N, CA, C and O atoms as a GROMACS GRO file, in nm:
protein
  604
    1MET      N    1  14.486  10.570  13.709
    1MET     CA    2  14.406  10.533  13.595
    1MET      C    3  14.269  10.600  13.606
    1MET      O    4  14.207  10.597  13.712
    2THR      N    5  14.224  10.659  13.501
    2THR     CA    6  14.095  10.727  13.503
    2THR      C    7  13.983  10.629  13.477
    2THR      O    8  14.000  10.528  13.409
    3GLU      N    9  13.870  10.660  13.532
    3GLU     CA   10  13.751  10.578  13.511
    3GLU      C   11  13.699  10.598  13.369
    3GLU      O   12  13.704  10.709  13.316
    4PRO      N   13  13.649  10.490  13.306
    4PRO     CA   14  13.592  10.505  13.171
    4PRO      C   15  13.470  10.596  13.175
    4PRO      O   16  13.398  10.603  13.274
    5THR      N   17  13.451  10.664  13.066
    5THR     CA   18  13.340  10.758  13.054
    5THR      C   19  13.223  10.693  12.984
    5THR      O   20  13.238  10.632  12.878
    6VAL      N   21  13.107  10.706  13.044
    6VAL     CA   22  12.985  10.661  12.979
    6VAL      C   23  12.940  10.772  12.887
    6VAL      O   24  12.925  10.886  12.929
    7ALA      N   25  12.918  10.738  12.761
    7ALA     CA   26  12.875  10.837  12.661
    7ALA      C   27  12.736  10.800  12.613
    7ALA      O   28  12.720  10.739  12.507
    8GLU      N   29  12.637  10.838  12.690
    8GLU     CA   30  12.500  10.809  12.651
    8GLU      C   31  12.451  10.913  12.552
    8GLU      O   32  12.478  11.032  12.566
    9LEU      N   33  12.380  10.865  12.453
    9LEU     CA   34  12.331  10.952  12.347
    9LEU      C   35  12.183  10.928  12.326
    9LEU      O   36  12.140  10.813  12.314
   10THR      N   37  12.107  11.032  12.321
   10THR     CA   38  11.969  11.028  12.275
   10THR      C   39  11.945  11.159  12.203
   10THR      O   40  11.951  11.266  12.263
   11LYS      N   41  11.918  11.149  12.075
   11LYS     CA   42  11.893  11.268  11.993
   11LYS      C   43  11.764  11.249  11.917
   11LYS      O   44  11.734  11.140  11.868
   12GLN      N   45  11.688  11.354  11.907
   12GLN     CA   46  11.563  11.354  11.831
   12GLN      C   47  11.571  11.464  11.726
   12GLN      O   48  11.599  11.580  11.759
   13LEU      N   49  11.546  11.429  11.601
   13LEU     CA   50  11.541  11.527  11.494
   13LEU      C   51  11.419  11.494  11.410
   13LEU      O   52  11.415  11.392  11.341
   14ALA      N   53  11.320  11.581  11.416
   14ALA     CA   54  11.191  11.555  11.349
   14ALA      C   55  11.140  11.419  11.395
   14ALA      O   56  11.121  11.398  11.515
   15ASP      N   57  11.117  11.327  11.302
   15ASP     CA   58  11.061  11.197  11.342
   15ASP      C   59  11.167  11.088  11.358
   15ASP      O   60  11.134  10.970  11.361
   16VAL      N   61  11.295  11.126  11.370
   16VAL     CA   62  11.403  11.030  11.386
   16VAL      C   63  11.460  11.042  11.527
   16VAL      O   64  11.496  11.151  11.572
   17ARG      N   65  11.467  10.930  11.596
   17ARG     CA   66  11.530  10.925  11.728
   17ARG      C   67  11.650  10.831  11.718
   17ARG      O   68  11.638  10.719  11.669
   18VAL      N   69  11.765  10.878  11.765
   18VAL     CA   70  11.887  10.797  11.768
   18VAL      C   71  11.933  10.788  11.912
   18VAL      O   72  11.939  10.888  11.984
   19ARG      N   73  11.964  10.667  11.955
   19ARG     CA   74  12.014  10.647  12.091
   19ARG      C   75  12.119  10.537  12.088
   19ARG      O   76  12.134  10.467  11.988
   20ASN      N   77  12.191  10.523  12.197
   20ASN     CA   78  12.295  10.420  12.202
   20ASN      C   79  12.285  10.338  12.330
   20ASN      O   80  12.228  10.381  12.430
   21VAL      N   81  12.342  10.219  12.322
   21VAL     CA   82  12.364  10.133  12.438
   21VAL      C   83  12.511  10.097  12.432
   21VAL      O   84  12.558  10.040  12.333
   22GLN      N   85  12.584  10.130  12.537
   22GLN     CA   86  12.727  10.105  12.536
   22GLN      C   87  12.760   9.962  12.579
   22GLN      O   88  12.694   9.904  12.665
   23THR      N   89  12.865   9.908  12.516
   23THR     CA   90  12.918   9.777  12.552
   23THR      C   91  13.070   9.791  12.565
   23THR      O   92  13.127   9.893  12.528
   24ASN      N   93  13.132   9.689  12.617
   24ASN     CA   94  13.278   9.690  12.629
   24ASN      C   95  13.339   9.651  12.495
   24ASN      O   96  13.271   9.601  12.406
   25ILE      N   97  13.468   9.674  12.484
   25ILE     CA   98  13.542   9.637  12.364
   25ILE      C   99  13.676   9.579  12.410
   25ILE      O  100  13.730   9.619  12.513
   26ARG      N  101  13.730   9.485  12.333
   26ARG     CA  102  13.861   9.428  12.367
   26ARG      C  103  13.971   9.530  12.336
   26ARG      O  104  13.960   9.610  12.243
   27ASP      N  105  14.076   9.524  12.418
   27ASP     CA  106  14.193   9.604  12.383
   27ASP      C  107  14.295   9.512  12.316
   27ASP      O  108  14.272   9.391  12.306
   28TRP      N  109  14.403   9.567  12.270
   28TRP     CA  110  14.502   9.490  12.193
   28TRP      C  111  14.574   9.386  12.277
   28TRP      O  112  14.633   9.293  12.221
   29SER      N  113  14.571   9.398  12.409
   29SER     CA  114  14.639   9.301  12.494
   29SER      C  115  14.547   9.188  12.538
   29SER      O  116  14.589   9.100  12.614
   30GLY      N  117  14.422   9.189  12.491
   30GLY     CA  118  14.327   9.084  12.529
   30GLY      C  119  14.238   9.122  12.646
   30GLY      O  120  14.151   9.045  12.685
   31GLY      N  121  14.259   9.240  12.701
   31GLY     CA  122  14.175   9.288  12.810
   31GLY      C  123  14.048   9.350  12.756
   31GLY      O  124  14.010   9.328  12.641
   32SER      N  125  13.983   9.428  12.840
   32SER     CA  126  13.856   9.487  12.802
   32SER      C  127  13.856   9.635  12.837
   32SER      O  128  13.906   9.675  12.942
   33ILE      N  129  13.799   9.716  12.749
   33ILE     CA  130  13.782   9.859  12.774
   33ILE      C  131  13.633   9.883  12.794
   33ILE      O  132  13.552   9.864  12.704
   34ALA      N  133  13.598   9.926  12.915
   34ALA     CA  134  13.458   9.951  12.947
   34ALA      C  135  13.403  10.063  12.859
   34ALA      O  136  13.468  10.165  12.838
   35TYR      N  137  13.284  10.043  12.809
   35TYR     CA  138  13.211  10.142  12.729
   35TYR      C  139  13.283  10.180  12.600
   35TYR      O  140  13.264  10.292  12.551
   36GLY      N  141  13.364  10.092  12.544
   36GLY     CA  142  13.440  10.124  12.424
   36GLY      C  143  13.362  10.109  12.294
   36GLY      O  144  13.413  10.147  12.188
   37ASN      N  145  13.242  10.056  12.299
   37ASN     CA  146  13.159  10.036  12.179
   37ASN      C  147  13.020  10.088  12.208
   37ASN      O  148  12.972  10.082  12.321
   38SER      N  149  12.957  10.139  12.106
   38SER     CA  150  12.816  10.177  12.116
   38SER      C  151  12.735  10.099  12.014
   38SER      O  152  12.772  10.089  11.897
   39ILE      N  153  12.625  10.046  12.061
   39ILE     CA  154  12.523   9.992  11.972
   39ILE      C  155  12.428  10.109  11.948
   39ILE      O  156  12.372  10.165  12.042
   40PHE      N  157  12.411  10.145  11.822
   40PHE     CA  158  12.322  10.257  11.790
   40PHE      C  159  12.187  10.205  11.747
   40PHE      O  160  12.177  10.110  11.670
   41ILE      N  161  12.083  10.268  11.798
   41ILE     CA  162  11.946  10.231  11.766
   41ILE      C  163  11.880  10.352  11.702
   41ILE      O  164  11.880  10.462  11.756
   42PHE      N  165  11.824  10.328  11.583
   42PHE     CA  166  11.756  10.432  11.506
   42PHE      C  167  11.608  10.399  11.506
   42PHE      O  168  11.568  10.291  11.462
   43GLU      N  169  11.525  10.491  11.554
   43GLU     CA  170  11.381  10.474  11.553
   43GLU      C  171  11.322  10.572  11.453
   43GLU      O  172  11.331  10.694  11.471
   44ILE      N  173  11.263  10.518  11.347
   44ILE     CA  174  11.213  10.602  11.239
   44ILE      C  175  11.104  10.527  11.164
   44ILE      O  176  11.115  10.407  11.140
   45ALA      N  177  10.999  10.598  11.127
   45ALA     CA  178  10.891  10.544  11.043
   45ALA      C  179  10.836  10.412  11.097
   45ALA      O  180  10.807  10.320  11.021
   46GLY      N  181  10.822  10.405  11.228
   46GLY     CA  182  10.765  10.284  11.288
   46GLY      C  183  10.861  10.166  11.292
   46GLY      O  184  10.820  10.054  11.323
   47LEU      N  185  10.989  10.189  11.262
   47LEU     CA  186  11.090  10.083  11.265
   47LEU      C  187  11.192  10.111  11.374
   47LEU      O  188  11.219  10.226  11.409
   48CYS      N  189  11.249  10.005  11.426
   48CYS     CA  190  11.359  10.015  11.520
   48CYS      C  191  11.476   9.937  11.459
   48CYS      O  192  11.471   9.815  11.444
   49ILE      N  193  11.582  10.010  11.424
   49ILE     CA  194  11.696   9.954  11.351
   49ILE      C  195  11.819   9.964  11.439
   49ILE      O  196  11.851  10.072  11.490
   50GLY      N  197  11.889   9.853  11.458
   50GLY     CA  198  12.008   9.851  11.541
   50GLY      C  199  12.134   9.826  11.461
   50GLY      O  200  12.135   9.746  11.368
   51HIS      N  201  12.240   9.894  11.498
   51HIS     CA  202  12.374   9.875  11.440
   51HIS      C  203  12.464   9.833  11.556
   51HIS      O  204  12.490   9.913  11.646
   52LEU      N  205  12.512   9.708  11.554
   52LEU     CA  206  12.584   9.654  11.669
   52LEU      C  207  12.726   9.706  11.683
   52LEU      O  208  12.794   9.676  11.781
   53GLY      N  209  12.772   9.784  11.586
   53GLY     CA  210  12.906   9.842  11.597
   53GLY      C  211  13.013   9.736  11.596
   53GLY      O  212  13.011   9.645  11.512
   54HIS      N  213  13.107   9.746  11.689
   54HIS     CA  214  13.219   9.654  11.697
   54HIS      C  215  13.202   9.565  11.820
   54HIS      O  216  13.289   9.559  11.906
   55LEU      N  217  13.090   9.497  11.826
   55LEU     CA  218  13.054   9.417  11.944
   55LEU      C  219  13.156   9.308  11.970
   55LEU      O  220  13.194   9.233  11.879
   56HIS      N  221  13.201   9.298  12.095
   56HIS     CA  222  13.303   9.201  12.132
   56HIS      C  223  13.257   9.102  12.237
   56HIS      O  224  13.336   9.016  12.278
   57HIS      N  225  13.134   9.109  12.283
   57HIS     CA  226  13.088   9.016  12.386
   57HIS      C  227  12.937   8.998  12.375
   57HIS      O  228  12.867   9.081  12.318
   58THR      N  229  12.888   8.887  12.431
   58THR     CA  230  12.744   8.868  12.433
   58THR      C  231  12.683   8.976  12.523
   58THR      O  232  12.752   9.037  12.605
   59LEU      N  233  12.556   8.998  12.505
   59LEU     CA  234  12.489   9.107  12.575
   59LEU      C  235  12.430   9.059  12.707
   59LEU      O  236  12.385   8.945  12.719
   60THR      N  237  12.430   9.148  12.803
   60THR     CA  238  12.366   9.118  12.930
   60THR      C  239  12.215   9.136  12.916
   60THR      O  240  12.168   9.198  12.820
   61ASP      N  241  12.140   9.083  13.009
   61ASP     CA  242  11.995   9.102  13.008
   61ASP      C  243  11.961   9.251  13.013
   61ASP      O  244  11.866   9.296  12.949
   62GLN      N  245  12.039   9.327  13.091
   62GLN     CA  246  12.015   9.471  13.101
   62GLN      C  247  12.036   9.539  12.966
   62GLN      O  248  11.956   9.624  12.926
   63GLN      N  249  12.143   9.503  12.894
   63GLN     CA  250  12.168   9.564  12.764
   63GLN      C  251  12.059   9.526  12.664
   63GLN      O  252  12.017   9.610  12.584
   64ILE      N  253  12.014   9.403  12.666
   64ILE     CA  254  11.906   9.360  12.577
   64ILE      C  255  11.780   9.439  12.606
   64ILE      O  256  11.709   9.481  12.514
   65ALA      N  257  11.751   9.462  12.734
   65ALA     CA  258  11.634   9.542  12.770
   65ALA      C  259  11.650   9.686  12.724
   65ALA      O  260  11.554   9.747  12.676
   66GLN      N  261  11.770   9.742  12.737
   66GLN     CA  262  11.794   9.880  12.693
   66GLN      C  263  11.779   9.893  12.542
   66GLN      O  264  11.728   9.994  12.493
   67ILE      N  265  11.822   9.792  12.468
   67ILE     CA  266  11.810   9.795  12.322
   67ILE      C  267  11.664   9.789  12.282
   67ILE      O  268  11.620   9.864  12.195
   68GLY      N  269  11.588   9.701  12.344
   68GLY     CA  270  11.446   9.686  12.312
   68GLY      C  271  11.428   9.596  12.191
   68GLY      O  272  11.521   9.529  12.145
   69GLN      N  273  11.307   9.595  12.140
   69GLN     CA  274  11.273   9.508  12.027
   69GLN      C  275  11.316   9.572  11.895
   69GLN      O  276  11.259   9.672  11.851
   70LEU      N  277  11.417   9.513  11.833
   70LEU     CA  278  11.464   9.560  11.703
   70LEU      C  279  11.384   9.494  11.591
   70LEU      O  280  11.347   9.377  11.601
   71ASP      N  281  11.358   9.569  11.486
   71ASP     CA  282  11.299   9.513  11.364
   71ASP      C  283  11.410   9.466  11.270
   71ASP      O  284  11.400   9.361  11.208
   72VAL      N  285  11.516   9.548  11.260
   72VAL     CA  286  11.629   9.522  11.172
   72VAL      C  287  11.755   9.537  11.255
   72VAL      O  288  11.766   9.626  11.338
   73VAL      N  289  11.852   9.446  11.230
   73VAL     CA  290  11.980   9.457  11.299
   73VAL      C  291  12.093   9.437  11.200
   73VAL      O  292  12.094   9.344  11.120
   74MET      N  293  12.189   9.529  11.207
   74MET     CA  294  12.312   9.519  11.127
   74MET      C  295  12.418   9.459  11.218
   74MET      O  296  12.448   9.513  11.325
   75VAL      N  297  12.475   9.347  11.174
   75VAL     CA  298  12.561   9.268  11.262
   75VAL      C  299  12.699   9.245  11.201
   75VAL      O  300  12.710   9.202  11.086
   76PRO      N  301  12.807   9.274  11.279
   76PRO     CA  302  12.942   9.245  11.230
   76PRO      C  303  12.967   9.095  11.234
   76PRO      O  304  12.945   9.031  11.337
   77VAL      N  305  13.014   9.039  11.124
   77VAL     CA  306  13.026   8.893  11.116
   77VAL      C  307  13.166   8.845  11.083
   77VAL      O  308  13.184   8.729  11.046
   78ASP      N  309  13.267   8.931  11.097
   78ASP     CA  310  13.403   8.890  11.061
   78ASP      C  311  13.456   8.780  11.152
   78ASP      O  312  13.538   8.698  11.108
   79GLY      N  313  13.410   8.774  11.277
   79GLY     CA  314  13.448   8.667  11.367
   79GLY      C  315  13.588   8.676  11.424
   79GLY      O  316  13.632   8.585  11.494
   80SER      N  317  13.659   8.785  11.397
   80SER     CA  318  13.792   8.799  11.454
   80SER      C  319  13.813   8.939  11.513
   80SER      O  320  13.849   8.951  11.630
   81TYR      N  321  13.792   9.043  11.435
   81TYR     CA  322  13.801   9.179  11.490
   81TYR      C  323  13.688   9.205  11.588
   81TYR      O  324  13.702   9.285  11.680
   82THR      N  325  13.577   9.138  11.567
   82THR     CA  326  13.463   9.148  11.659
   82THR      C  327  13.446   9.012  11.727
   82THR      O  328  13.541   8.933  11.733
   83MET      N  329  13.329   8.983  11.776
   83MET     CA  330  13.303   8.859  11.849
   83MET      C  331  13.302   8.739  11.754
   83MET      O  332  13.274   8.753  11.635
   84ASP      N  333  13.331   8.623  11.809
   84ASP     CA  334  13.328   8.501  11.729
   84ASP      C  335  13.186   8.472  11.681
   84ASP      O  336  13.088   8.523  11.737
   85VAL      N  337  13.176   8.391  11.578
   85VAL     CA  338  13.048   8.366  11.512
   85VAL      C  339  12.946   8.303  11.608
   85VAL      O  340  12.830   8.343  11.608
   86GLY      N  341  12.988   8.208  11.688
   86GLY     CA  342  12.895   8.145  11.783
   86GLY      C  343  12.834   8.245  11.880
   86GLY      O  344  12.714   8.241  11.906
   87GLY      N  345  12.916   8.334  11.932
   87GLY     CA  346  12.866   8.438  12.022
   87GLY      C  347  12.772   8.534  11.953
   87GLY      O  348  12.673   8.578  12.011
   88MET      N  349  12.804   8.566  11.826
   88MET     CA  350  12.718   8.659  11.752
   88MET      C  351  12.582   8.596  11.726
   88MET      O  352  12.480   8.665  11.732
   89VAL      N  353  12.579   8.467  11.696
   89VAL     CA  354  12.451   8.399  11.676
   89VAL      C  355  12.370   8.401  11.805
   89VAL      O  356  12.248   8.420  11.802
   90GLU      N  357  12.435   8.382  11.918
   90GLU     CA  358  12.368   8.390  12.047
   90GLU      C  359  12.304   8.527  12.068
   90GLU      O  360  12.190   8.538  12.114
   91VAL      N  361  12.378   8.632  12.033
   91VAL     CA  362  12.326   8.769  12.045
   91VAL      C  363  12.204   8.787  11.955
   91VAL      O  364  12.103   8.844  11.997
   92LEU      N  365  12.212   8.740  11.832
   92LEU     CA  366  12.101   8.756  11.737
   92LEU      C  367  11.976   8.681  11.784
   92LEU      O  368  11.865   8.731  11.766
   93LYS      N  369  11.993   8.565  11.842
   93LYS     CA  370  11.878   8.492  11.897
   93LYS      C  371  11.813   8.572  12.009
   93LYS      O  372  11.691   8.577  12.019
   94ALA      N  373  11.895   8.635  12.094
   94ALA     CA  374  11.842   8.713  12.206
   94ALA      C  375  11.771   8.839  12.158
   94ALA      O  376  11.672   8.880  12.217
   95LEU      N  377  11.820   8.901  12.051
   95LEU     CA  378  11.761   9.026  12.002
   95LEU      C  379  11.631   9.005  11.925
   95LEU      O  380  11.545   9.093  11.924
   96ARG      N  381  11.616   8.890  11.860
   96ARG     CA  382  11.490   8.852  11.792
   96ARG      C  383  11.445   8.952  11.683
   96ARG      O  384  11.325   8.971  11.664
   97ALA      N  385  11.538   9.016  11.615
   97ALA     CA  386  11.502   9.105  11.503
   97ALA      C  387  11.451   9.020  11.387
   97ALA      O  388  11.494   8.906  11.369
   98ARG      N  389  11.361   9.077  11.308
   98ARG     CA  390  11.306   9.001  11.195
   98ARG      C  391  11.395   9.007  11.072
   98ARG      O  392  11.384   8.920  10.985
   99LEU      N  393  11.481   9.106  11.062
   99LEU     CA  394  11.570   9.117  10.947
   99LEU      C  395  11.712   9.138  10.998
   99LEU      O  396  11.740   9.234  11.070
  100ILE      N  397  11.803   9.049  10.958
  100ILE     CA  398  11.942   9.050  11.001
  100ILE      C  399  12.027   9.080  10.878
  100ILE      O  400  12.024   9.007  10.780
  101LEU      N  401  12.103   9.188  10.886
  101LEU     CA  402  12.189   9.230  10.775
  101LEU      C  403  12.335   9.215  10.815
  101LEU      O  404  12.384   9.292  10.898
  102PRO      N  405  12.406   9.116  10.759
  102PRO     CA  406  12.548   9.100  10.792
  102PRO      C  407  12.632   9.216  10.738
  102PRO      O  408  12.605   9.270  10.631
  103MET      N  409  12.734   9.253  10.815
  103MET     CA  410  12.829   9.356  10.774
  103MET      C  411  12.966   9.316  10.827
  103MET      O  412  12.977   9.217  10.899
  104HIS      N  413  13.068   9.391  10.794
  104HIS     CA  414  13.206   9.365  10.838
  104HIS      C  415  13.253   9.228  10.793
  104HIS      O  416  13.326   9.162  10.866
  105TYR      N  417  13.213   9.185  10.677
  105TYR     CA  418  13.277   9.064  10.623
  105TYR      C  419  13.372   9.112  10.514
  105TYR      O  420  13.332   9.176  10.417
  106PHE      N  421  13.497   9.081  10.534
  106PHE     CA  422  13.601   9.140  10.452
  106PHE      C  423  13.641   9.052  10.334
  106PHE      O  424  13.722   9.092  10.250
  107ASN      N  425  13.586   8.933  10.328
  107ASN     CA  426  13.613   8.842  10.217
  107ASN      C  427  13.504   8.735  10.215
  107ASN      O  428  13.432   8.721  10.313
  108PRO      N  429  13.492   8.662  10.108
  108PRO     CA  430  13.386   8.560  10.099
  108PRO      C  431  13.397   8.452  10.207
  108PRO      O  432  13.295   8.398  10.249
  109PHE      N  433  13.518   8.421  10.252
  109PHE     CA  434  13.535   8.318  10.354
  109PHE      C  435  13.466   8.356  10.484
  109PHE      O  436  13.392   8.275  10.540
  110THR      N  437  13.489   8.479  10.533
  110THR     CA  438  13.430   8.518  10.661
  110THR      C  439  13.278   8.524  10.652
  110THR      O  440  13.208   8.488  10.747
  111LEU      N  441  13.227   8.571  10.539
  111LEU     CA  442  13.082   8.572  10.522
  111LEU      C  443  13.028   8.431  10.521
  111LEU      O  444  12.930   8.402  10.589
  112GLN      N  445  13.089   8.341  10.444
  112GLN     CA  446  13.039   8.204  10.434
  112GLN      C  447  13.047   8.132  10.567
  112GLN      O  448  12.958   8.053  10.600
  113ARG      N  449  13.151   8.156  10.644
  113ARG     CA  450  13.163   8.095  10.777
  113ARG      C  451  13.044   8.136  10.864
  113ARG      O  452  12.986   8.053  10.935
  114PHE      N  453  13.008   8.263  10.858
  114PHE     CA  454  12.891   8.311  10.934
  114PHE      C  455  12.764   8.247  10.881
  114PHE      O  456  12.682   8.200  10.960
  115LEU      N  457  12.745   8.245  10.750
  115LEU     CA  458  12.622   8.190  10.692
  115LEU      C  459  12.608   8.041  10.722
  115LEU      O  460  12.498   7.994  10.748
  116ASP      N  461  12.718   7.967  10.717
  116ASP     CA  462  12.713   7.825  10.748
  116ASP      C  463  12.663   7.802  10.889
  116ASP      O  464  12.586   7.709  10.913
  117ARG      N  465  12.706   7.885  10.982
  117ARG     CA  466  12.664   7.869  11.122
  117ARG      C  467  12.523   7.923  11.146
  117ARG      O  468  12.442   7.857  11.211
  118ILE      N  469  12.492   8.041  11.094
  118ILE     CA  470  12.362   8.102  11.122
  118ILE      C  471  12.249   8.031  11.050
  118ILE      O  472  12.134   8.036  11.093
  119GLY      N  473  12.282   7.963  10.939
  119GLY     CA  474  12.180   7.890  10.863
  119GLY      C  475  12.114   7.779  10.942
  119GLY      O  476  12.008   7.731  10.903
  120ASN      N  477  12.174   7.738  11.054
  120ASN     CA  478  12.111   7.639  11.142
  120ASN      C  479  11.996   7.698  11.220
  120ASN      O  480  11.910   7.624  11.268
  121ASP      N  481  11.992   7.830  11.234
  121ASP     CA  482  11.893   7.896  11.319
  121ASP      C  483  11.801   7.993  11.246
  121ASP      O  484  11.690   8.020  11.293
  122PHE      N  485  11.846   8.045  11.132
  122PHE     CA  486  11.768   8.145  11.059
  122PHE      C  487  11.773   8.115  10.910
  122PHE      O  488  11.872   8.061  10.860
  123ALA      N  489  11.666   8.150  10.840
  123ALA     CA  490  11.667   8.140  10.694
  123ALA      C  491  11.768   8.243  10.641
  123ALA      O  492  11.786   8.349  10.700
  124VAL      N  493  11.832   8.209  10.530
  124VAL     CA  494  11.931   8.298  10.469
  124VAL      C  495  11.888   8.326  10.326
  124VAL      O  496  11.854   8.234  10.251
  125GLU      N  497  11.890   8.453  10.288
  125GLU     CA  498  11.856   8.493  10.151
  125GLU      C  499  11.967   8.582  10.097
  125GLU      O  500  12.019   8.669  10.167
  126MET      N  501  12.002   8.560   9.972
  126MET     CA  502  12.102   8.643   9.906
  126MET      C  503  12.028   8.745   9.819
  126MET      O  504  11.955   8.706   9.727
  127ALA      N  505  12.045   8.873   9.846
  127ALA     CA  506  11.980   8.978   9.768
  127ALA      C  507  12.054   8.996   9.635
  127ALA      O  508  12.174   8.969   9.625
  128THR      N  509  11.982   9.041   9.535
  128THR     CA  510  12.045   9.066   9.405
  128THR      C  511  12.088   9.212   9.390
  128THR      O  512  12.176   9.243   9.310
  129LEU      N  513  12.027   9.301   9.468
  129LEU     CA  514  12.061   9.443   9.464
  129LEU      C  515  12.131   9.484   9.592
  129LEU      O  516  12.106   9.426   9.697
  130PRO      N  517  12.219   9.584   9.587
  130PRO     CA  518  12.292   9.627   9.706
  130PRO      C  519  12.213   9.722   9.797
  130PRO      O  520  12.268   9.771   9.896
  131THR      N  521  12.088   9.747   9.767
  131THR     CA  522  12.005   9.834   9.850
  131THR      C  523  11.871   9.767   9.875
  131THR      O  524  11.826   9.683   9.797
  132ILE      N  525  11.807   9.807   9.984
  132ILE     CA  526  11.672   9.757  10.015
  132ILE      C  527  11.590   9.872  10.071
  132ILE      O  528  11.645   9.970  10.122
  133VAL      N  529  11.460   9.859  10.059
  133VAL     CA  530  11.366   9.950  10.123
  133VAL      C  531  11.289   9.867  10.224
  133VAL      O  532  11.233   9.763  10.190
  134VAL      N  533  11.286   9.914  10.348
  134VAL     CA  534  11.224   9.838  10.456
  134VAL      C  535  11.112   9.919  10.518
  134VAL      O  536  11.125  10.040  10.539
  135SER      N  537  11.002   9.852  10.547
  135SER     CA  538  10.891   9.912  10.621
  135SER      C  539  10.828   9.801  10.704
  135SER      O  540  10.855   9.683  10.682
  136GLN      N  541  10.743   9.838  10.797
  136GLN     CA  542  10.676   9.736  10.878
  136GLN      C  543  10.604   9.632  10.790
  136GLN      O  544  10.618   9.513  10.815
  137PRO      N  545  10.527   9.676  10.688
  137PRO     CA  546  10.457   9.576  10.607
  137PRO      C  547  10.550   9.485  10.524
  137PRO      O  548  10.510   9.375  10.487
  138THR      N  549  10.671   9.531  10.495
  138THR     CA  550  10.760   9.449  10.410
  138THR      C  551  10.858   9.364  10.491
  138THR      O  552  10.933   9.285  10.433
  139LEU      N  553  10.858   9.379  10.622
  139LEU     CA  554  10.946   9.295  10.704
  139LEU      C  555  10.903   9.149  10.694
  139LEU      O  556  10.784   9.121  10.682
  140PRO      N  557  10.997   9.057  10.698
  140PRO     CA  558  10.959   8.915  10.695
  140PRO      C  559  10.880   8.878  10.821
  140PRO      O  560  10.901   8.936  10.927
  141THR      N  561  10.791   8.781  10.808
  141THR     CA  562  10.714   8.738  10.925
  141THR      C  563  10.800   8.653  11.018
  141THR      O  564  10.781   8.655  11.140
  142GLU      N  565  10.894   8.579  10.962
  142GLU     CA  566  10.991   8.501  11.040
  142GLU      C  567  11.128   8.564  11.021
  142GLU      O  568  11.160   8.614  10.914
  143ALA      N  569  11.209   8.561  11.125
  143ALA     CA  570  11.342   8.621  11.118
  143ALA      C  571  11.424   8.558  11.006
  143ALA      O  572  11.420   8.436  10.985
  144LYS      N  573  11.497   8.643  10.934
  144LYS     CA  574  11.586   8.592  10.829
  144LYS      C  575  11.708   8.680  10.816
  144LYS      O  576  11.709   8.796  10.857
  145VAL      N  577  11.811   8.622  10.756
  145VAL     CA  578  11.934   8.692  10.724
  145VAL      C  579  11.926   8.731  10.578
  145VAL      O  580  11.896   8.647  10.492
  146LEU      N  581  11.952   8.856  10.549
  146LEU     CA  582  11.954   8.904  10.411
  146LEU      C  583  12.094   8.957  10.382
  146LEU      O  584  12.140   9.052  10.445
  147VAL      N  585  12.162   8.893  10.286
  147VAL     CA  586  12.296   8.933  10.249
  147VAL      C  587  12.289   9.022  10.125
  147VAL      O  588  12.244   8.978  10.019
  148LEU      N  589  12.332   9.146  10.140
  148LEU     CA  590  12.337   9.238  10.029
  148LEU      C  591  12.468   9.217   9.955
  148LEU      O  592  12.570   9.191  10.019
  149PRO      N  593  12.469   9.227   9.822
  149PRO     CA  594  12.594   9.205   9.748
  149PRO      C  595  12.696   9.315   9.772
  149PRO      O  596  12.660   9.430   9.801
  150GLY      N  597  12.822   9.278   9.759
  150GLY     CA  598  12.930   9.374   9.778
  150GLY      C  599  12.986   9.365   9.918
  150GLY      O  600  12.918   9.320  10.010
  151HIS      N  601  13.109   9.409   9.933
  151HIS     CA  602  13.168   9.417  10.068
  151HIS      C  603  13.287   9.507  10.070
  151HIS      O  604  13.349   9.525  10.175
   0.00000   0.00000   0.00000
């Protein structure tokens, strides 16, 4: 059996820096594949934006430190193909991003299940438009979940 490959990425193009933090991913038999997922972090215009990818486990202290302070985080909330909702809420509390954007909800039920649980810890707002413009001055002062329409 070959050892898993670590695929570290750091790219700089003009004022945009993209980097990754690798996490494990579940395999189809219930096991784990080391380094099978990347959390991508985009640093641009004074913002740090994270995309959690297909996260399947809570983050270690080392991974949280590698990610750093996120302003915005895109989080998979399906609760089955990725991590369960309770674990995802734990991750979001640890990351402390001010704007949480749910993704990977494939139907209204999975989104509502996530919102019902996360609403105990974060304010939830439903956007009317499917796009947003984000900057440091427009970020919320307290962390909140913003649900964009469509899926």
